[in-house]
Structure formats: structure tokens, C-alpha cells
N, C-alpha and C positions, 0 to 999 in steps of 0.2 A: 402109654407108655409115655415120660421122662425123656427128655434129653439125657446126654453123658458125655464129661470129655470123655471118655473111655469107646462112650458105644451105645446104647439107649434104654433103657431099665421097662421093659414088662413083665408089671403081677411081683416087680421084683425080685425077680433077678434083671443080672446083667448081660447084653447081648455085645459084647466085645466083634467092633470091623473093624475091617484093612491091619489087622493080627498081620504080627508078623511085615508089613511092611515097615517105608520106614517115613517116621515125623518129621518135622522141623514147627519149632514155633515162633511164631512170629506178635508181635504186637498193633491192636489196629484202634485208629482210633478215630468215627463218625461226625467229620468236624460237620452234616448238612444238617439240618433244625427238624428233622421227620428219618424216620425208621428205617432201615435199610435188610435186606433180607435174601441173604445169599445161598442157595443151594450148593447141594457138595461136591455135583459132579460138575460142576462149571471151572472153565480156570480164570483160581483166584488174580491172579497176573492182570486183568482186564473186571474187573469187578468197578464198582458206581466209584468212579473219583475221587468223589467226595469221601472212602475209605483214600482213611491214611496209616502207610506201611510200607515196608523198606520192601518194591514192584519189582529191582529186578530175584531176590528172594524166594518169591513167588514165581520165577518166571519154569511151566513144565508145573504148578504146583496145582491143587485141588484143595476142600476143606475135609479132613478127616469127618464133619457130623455139618451139618447145614447150621446156616448162626444168623442170629437173629440182634442187629447195628442198638439202639440205643440211640437219639441226637444225643449226640456229645456229646458222645462216652467211650469210654477205652476198651479195652476189650481182650486177654491175647488161646488165638488160639492153635491148635494144630494144624499142620497143614501135610499132605500125603502126597508124594507124586500120581501125575494123571500117566491113562494105563490103559488096551484097551481088555488086558485080562478080566476071564469070567469065575 
């Protein structure tokens, strides 16, 4: 299994997650000197303060897929609304 911006790749096949849901792209800078991991179910607005991004834009949103932020690196990620849907 390998992460992909659109989902995960299993044995060469792309499994799309959150299909049809609204997404927003934000650029994130990890200002820490250590890696930061954020899971997809977490409210991204509340992520580690060392991650610099437009927080107001992330209110009520979560990551589309789990992300690893390398130290002092910049990365663009997709956010999707938090929801209780199964």
C-alpha cells in the first residue's frame, strides 16, 4: 500500500477515498526540526503549531489522506470537511 494524493495504491490499483466530497488545497510548512505525522481523522485546524498554513481555511476540515511532514519542508495537501457520515 502506497499513499497517493487521490487515495491509496494497492497492488497497482488506485483506491479513491472521499470520492465526490469537496476538497480544498492548502500549502503547509513544517517549521519544526522534527517530522510531524497527522492522521486523516484529526481536525487539521488544531494540528501542531509548528505546521504553518492558513488555519482559518482549515476550520472544520481534515486531511484527505494521512500525511507526514518532513522537517523544514513545504507540502501542498488536500483537506475535506469533517463529517459523521459512514
